[in-house]
C-alpha positions in Angstrom: 227.8 -225.5 9.6 225.4 -222.6 9.5 226.3 -221.8 13.1 229.9 -221.3 12.1 229.0 -219.0 9.2 226.9 -216.9 11.6 229.8 -216.6 14.0 232.2 -215.6 11.2 229.6 -213.1 9.8 229.2 -211.6 13.3 233.0 -211.3 13.6 233.1 -209.5 10.3 230.3 -207.1 11.3 232.4 -205.7 14.1 231.9 -204.1 17.5 228.2 -203.1 17.3 227.1 -206.7 16.8 229.3 -207.8 19.6 227.6 -205.5 22.0 224.2 -207.0 21.0 225.6 -210.5 21.8 226.9 -209.4 25.2 223.7 -207.7 26.1 221.7 -210.8 25.2 224.0 -213.0 27.3 223.6 -210.6 30.2 219.8 -210.6 29.9 219.9 -214.4 29.8 222.1 -214.6 32.9 219.8 -212.2 34.7 216.8 -214.3 33.9 218.5 -217.4 35.1 219.5 -215.8 38.3 216.0 -214.5 38.9 214.6 -218.0 38.5 
């Protein structure tokens, strides 16, 4: 349930937080591809 609250909180935060999430996902993808 905490996960859902975090998602809602992030959605309320707005655009800036979304960019952080996207950047993290891109870094994760890059790491996986390099492996």
